[in-house]
C-alpha positions as CSV (number, residue, x, y, z in Angstrom):
1,M,-57.7,5.2,-36.2
2,K,-57.6,7.6,-39.1
3,A,-55.2,9.5,-41.4
4,T,-56.5,12.8,-42.7
5,Y,-55.1,15.0,-45.4
6,I,-54.2,18.6,-44.4
7,D,-51.9,20.0,-47.1
8,H,-49.3,19.2,-49.7
9,M,-46.7,21.0,-51.9
10,G,-45.6,19.9,-55.3
11,T,-46.6,17.4,-57.9
12,D,-45.1,14.7,-60.1
13,L,-43.9,17.6,-62.2
14,S,-42.0,19.0,-59.2
15,V,-40.0,15.7,-59.0
16,V,-39.3,15.9,-62.8
17,N,-38.0,19.4,-62.7
18,A,-35.9,18.9,-59.6
19,A,-34.1,16.2,-61.5
20,K,-33.9,18.1,-64.8
21,V,-32.3,21.2,-63.2
22,S,-29.0,19.3,-63.2
23,F,-29.0,19.8,-67.0
24,G,-30.5,23.3,-67.0
25,K,-33.8,21.9,-68.4
26,R,-37.4,22.1,-67.4
27,S,-40.6,20.3,-68.3
28,E,-44.3,21.4,-68.5
29,W,-47.5,19.4,-68.3
30,E,-48.5,17.6,-71.4
31,G,-50.4,20.0,-73.6
32,G,-48.8,23.2,-72.4
33,S,-47.7,25.2,-69.3
34,H,-51.1,26.5,-68.4
35,P,-53.6,23.6,-68.8
36,D,-57.3,24.1,-68.0
37,F,-57.5,23.7,-64.2
38,D,-60.7,21.6,-64.6
39,K,-58.9,19.0,-66.6
40,P,-56.4,16.4,-65.3
41,K,-52.8,17.2,-65.7
42,H,-50.5,14.6,-67.4
43,L,-46.8,14.1,-67.6
44,S,-45.3,13.3,-71.0
45,K,-44.2,9.7,-71.5
46,Q,-40.6,10.8,-71.4
47,D,-41.1,12.5,-68.0
48,Q,-43.0,9.4,-66.7
49,G,-40.0,7.3,-67.7
50,L,-37.7,9.7,-65.9
51,I,-39.6,9.2,-62.7
52,Q,-39.4,5.4,-63.2
53,F,-35.6,5.8,-63.6
54,L,-35.2,7.9,-60.5
55,A,-37.1,5.5,-58.4
56,R,-35.7,2.2,-59.7
57,G,-32.3,3.2,-61.1
58,C,-33.3,1.9,-64.5
59,T,-35.8,2.6,-67.3
60,S,-39.1,0.7,-67.5
61,G,-37.7,-1.2,-70.5
62,D,-34.6,-2.2,-68.7
63,W,-36.7,-3.2,-65.7
64,E,-38.7,-5.7,-67.8
65,E,-35.6,-6.9,-69.5
66,M,-34.0,-7.6,-66.1
67,K,-37.0,-9.6,-65.0
68,G,-36.8,-11.6,-68.2
69,S,-33.0,-12.2,-67.7
70,I,-33.3,-13.5,-64.2
71,S,-36.1,-15.9,-65.1
72,G,-34.1,-17.1,-68.1
73,Y,-30.9,-18.0,-66.3
74,E,-29.8,-21.5,-66.9
75,V,-28.3,-22.5,-63.6
76,D,-28.6,-25.5,-61.3
77,Y,-31.0,-23.6,-59.0
78,K,-34.4,-22.8,-60.7
79,W,-35.9,-19.5,-59.6
80,E,-39.5,-19.5,-58.6
81,E,-41.6,-16.7,-59.9
82,K,-42.3,-15.4,-56.4
83,E,-38.6,-15.4,-55.6
84,I,-37.9,-13.3,-58.7
85,E,-40.6,-10.8,-57.8
86,D,-39.4,-10.6,-54.2
87,T,-35.8,-10.0,-55.3
88,L,-36.7,-7.4,-57.8
89,N,-39.1,-5.7,-55.4
90,H,-36.3,-5.4,-52.8
91,I,-34.1,-3.7,-55.4
92,R,-37.0,-1.5,-56.6
93,K,-37.8,-0.2,-53.1
94,M,-34.3,1.3,-52.7
95,P,-34.4,4.3,-55.1
96,S,-31.0,5.1,-56.5
97,H,-31.8,8.8,-57.1
98,W,-34.0,9.8,-54.2
99,S,-33.3,13.6,-53.8
100,P,-35.8,14.8,-56.5
101,F,-38.6,13.2,-54.5
102,A,-37.6,15.3,-51.5
103,H,-38.7,18.5,-53.2
104,T,-42.3,17.8,-52.1
105,A,-44.2,18.0,-48.8
106,I,-47.3,16.2,-47.5
107,T,-48.9,17.1,-44.2
108,L,-51.3,14.7,-42.5
109,H,-53.2,14.5,-39.3
110,L,-52.8,11.0,-37.7
111,K,-55.1,9.7,-35.0
112,M,-53.8,6.4,-33.7
113,P,-53.3,4.4,-30.5
114,I,-50.0,4.9,-28.8
115,F,-48.6,1.5,-29.7
116,V,-49.2,2.3,-33.4
117,A,-47.7,5.8,-33.0
118,R,-44.5,4.4,-31.6
119,Q,-44.0,2.3,-34.7
120,I,-45.0,5.0,-37.2
121,M,-42.9,7.7,-35.5
122,K,-39.7,5.6,-35.7
123,H,-39.5,7.1,-39.2
124,T,-37.8,10.3,-38.5
125,T,-35.7,10.9,-41.6
126,G,-37.6,13.3,-43.8
127,I,-40.7,13.5,-41.5
128,E,-41.4,15.8,-38.7
129,Y,-44.0,15.2,-36.0
130,N,-45.8,17.3,-33.4
131,E,-47.9,15.3,-31.0
132,I,-50.7,16.2,-28.5
133,S,-49.3,16.4,-25.0
134,R,-51.1,15.2,-21.9
135,R,-48.9,17.5,-19.9
136,Y,-51.2,20.2,-21.1
137,V,-54.4,18.3,-22.0
138,D,-56.5,16.6,-19.4
139,S,-59.7,15.9,-21.5
140,E,-61.1,12.5,-21.3
141,P,-59.0,10.1,-23.4
142,E,-60.3,7.7,-26.0
143,F,-59.2,4.1,-26.2
144,Y,-58.7,1.9,-29.2
145,V,-60.8,-1.3,-29.3
146,P,-59.9,-3.9,-31.9
147,D,-62.7,-5.7,-33.9
148,V,-60.9,-9.0,-33.2
149,W,-58.5,-10.1,-30.5
150,R,-55.9,-12.1,-32.4
151,K,-54.2,-15.2,-31.0
152,K,-50.4,-15.2,-30.6
153,A,-48.6,-16.8,-33.5
154,D,-46.8,-20.1,-32.7
155,D,-44.1,-19.7,-35.3
156,V,-42.8,-16.2,-34.7
157,K,-41.5,-14.3,-31.6
158,Q,-43.7,-11.3,-32.4
159,G,-46.9,-10.9,-34.3
160,S,-50.3,-12.7,-34.4
161,S,-52.1,-15.4,-36.2
162,D,-55.4,-15.4,-38.1
163,E,-57.2,-17.1,-35.1
164,S,-59.1,-15.1,-32.6
165,V,-59.5,-15.2,-28.9
166,D,-63.0,-14.6,-27.8
167,E,-63.0,-15.5,-24.1
168,I,-60.5,-15.4,-21.2
169,V,-60.4,-16.9,-17.8
170,V,-60.7,-14.0,-15.4
171,Q,-58.1,-14.6,-12.6
172,G,-55.8,-12.2,-10.7
173,W,-57.4,-8.9,-11.7
174,M,-60.9,-10.2,-11.1
175,R,-61.1,-8.2,-7.9
176,Y,-60.9,-4.9,-9.9
177,L,-64.1,-5.7,-11.8
178,P,-67.5,-4.5,-10.6
179,E,-69.7,-7.2,-9.2
180,H,-72.1,-7.4,-12.2
181,L,-69.2,-8.2,-14.6
182,K,-67.2,-10.6,-12.5
183,D,-68.7,-13.6,-14.3
184,S,-68.0,-12.2,-17.8
185,M,-65.2,-13.8,-19.7
186,D,-65.7,-12.0,-23.0
187,V,-62.4,-10.3,-23.9
188,S,-63.9,-7.1,-25.2
189,D,-66.2,-6.8,-22.1
190,A,-63.3,-7.4,-19.8
191,Y,-61.2,-4.8,-21.6
192,D,-63.9,-2.2,-21.7
193,S,-64.6,-2.7,-18.0
194,V,-61.0,-2.3,-17.0
195,M,-60.6,0.8,-19.2
196,Q,-63.7,2.6,-18.0
197,E,-64.3,1.3,-14.5
198,T,-60.7,1.2,-13.3
199,V,-58.3,3.2,-15.5
200,M,-60.5,6.1,-16.2
201,C,-61.8,6.3,-12.6
202,L,-58.2,6.3,-11.3
203,Y,-57.1,9.0,-13.8
204,K,-60.0,11.3,-13.0
205,D,-59.6,10.8,-9.3
206,M,-56.0,11.7,-9.5
207,L,-56.8,14.9,-11.5
208,H,-59.6,15.8,-9.0
209,A,-57.1,15.3,-6.2
210,G,-54.8,17.9,-7.8
211,V,-52.2,15.5,-9.3
212,A,-50.5,17.2,-12.2
213,P,-51.6,15.9,-15.7
214,E,-48.0,15.1,-16.5
215,Q,-48.0,12.5,-13.7
216,A,-51.6,11.4,-13.8
217,R,-51.1,10.4,-17.5
218,M,-48.8,7.6,-16.2
219,V,-51.8,5.3,-15.6
220,L,-53.1,5.6,-19.2
221,P,-52.4,2.6,-21.4
222,Q,-50.8,2.1,-24.8
223,S,-54.3,1.7,-26.3
224,M,-55.1,5.4,-25.7
225,Y,-55.4,7.4,-28.8
226,T,-52.9,10.1,-29.6
227,E,-53.0,12.7,-32.3
228,V,-50.1,13.9,-34.5
229,I,-49.4,16.4,-37.2
230,A,-46.8,14.9,-39.5
231,T,-45.1,16.6,-42.5
232,G,-42.7,14.8,-44.7
233,N,-41.4,14.5,-48.3
234,L,-42.7,12.0,-50.8
235,Y,-39.6,9.8,-50.5
236,A,-39.9,9.6,-46.7
237,W,-43.6,8.8,-46.8
238,A,-43.0,6.1,-49.4
239,N,-40.3,4.5,-47.2
240,L,-42.7,4.6,-44.2
241,Y,-45.5,3.1,-46.4
242,I,-43.4,0.2,-47.7
243,Q,-42.2,-0.8,-44.3
244,R,-45.4,-0.4,-42.3
245,S,-47.8,-1.9,-44.9
246,D,-45.6,-5.0,-45.1
247,S,-47.2,-8.2,-43.9
248,H,-44.6,-8.4,-41.1
249,A,-45.8,-5.1,-39.5
250,Q,-48.6,-5.2,-36.9
251,K,-52.0,-5.3,-38.5
252,E,-53.2,-2.0,-36.9
253,T,-50.0,-0.3,-38.2
254,Q,-50.6,-1.8,-41.7
255,D,-54.1,-0.4,-41.7
256,L,-52.9,3.1,-40.9
257,A,-50.1,2.9,-43.5
258,K,-52.6,1.9,-46.2
259,Q,-54.7,4.9,-45.3
260,I,-51.6,7.1,-45.7
261,G,-51.0,5.5,-49.1
262,E,-54.6,6.1,-50.3
263,I,-54.2,9.8,-49.5
264,I,-50.8,10.3,-51.2
265,Q,-51.3,8.2,-54.3
266,P,-53.7,10.5,-56.1
267,L,-51.5,13.6,-55.3
268,Y,-48.4,12.1,-57.0
269,P,-49.7,9.1,-59.0
270,V,-46.6,8.5,-61.2
271,S,-44.1,9.0,-58.4
272,W,-46.0,7.0,-55.8
273,E,-46.4,4.0,-58.1
274,A,-42.7,4.1,-59.1
275,L,-41.6,4.2,-55.4
276,T,-44.0,1.7,-53.9
277,V,-45.4,-0.8,-56.5
């Protein structure tokens, strides 16, 4: 599972100037309009503050003052520090002036299992996707294999716990296993056997028999890898990152979202921090 950089358009300065055009103004990089390309480019403190304002709806100073005000309220209910942070983070993650962040574009190649793709690709506002199609491709598929098989959580309807499941009791589907693996109860061994010995054999046999790829693909599971080219603006990627790196998202989806964040952060360091931290 991997996110790979392909291309991008714009910088933090693009965001600044998209906002400043409302007043007929324009900024340059700190130190001049044509800095040495070998040297890092920096925004002025004023422009960094503008990006903070666009993302949070207030200046950095106002933000700190708001935090102090909430923690200083004299009410019957005493705020816990985590509650304060959670409340403010909820406000912070809903930018009041989002349009300047949309004057950017980031293109990534995403390789992920189908069950992750279906969560990632729910984010359609501001991001366009083109996905590999097994109507046209009949090459041998790859399957995702987790490092750990997590146990179902007892306290939530969806999700998993920190405990692992290492063995299973092979029951109804035992007849599909080859003889030399019928005694194996290791989860990964059983999974690999079903994928390679059963699913792949059936898929290949269907293709060899002349079944159209668009129908033969019906036997392939959600763990199969798919590949996507995704292009979106900075605001849209930040929204995806916030939701899919959250602790309530599936771990595999969190892992991919964090890779996406690691790619985008150095491209737009000031904007990314303001939108996501």
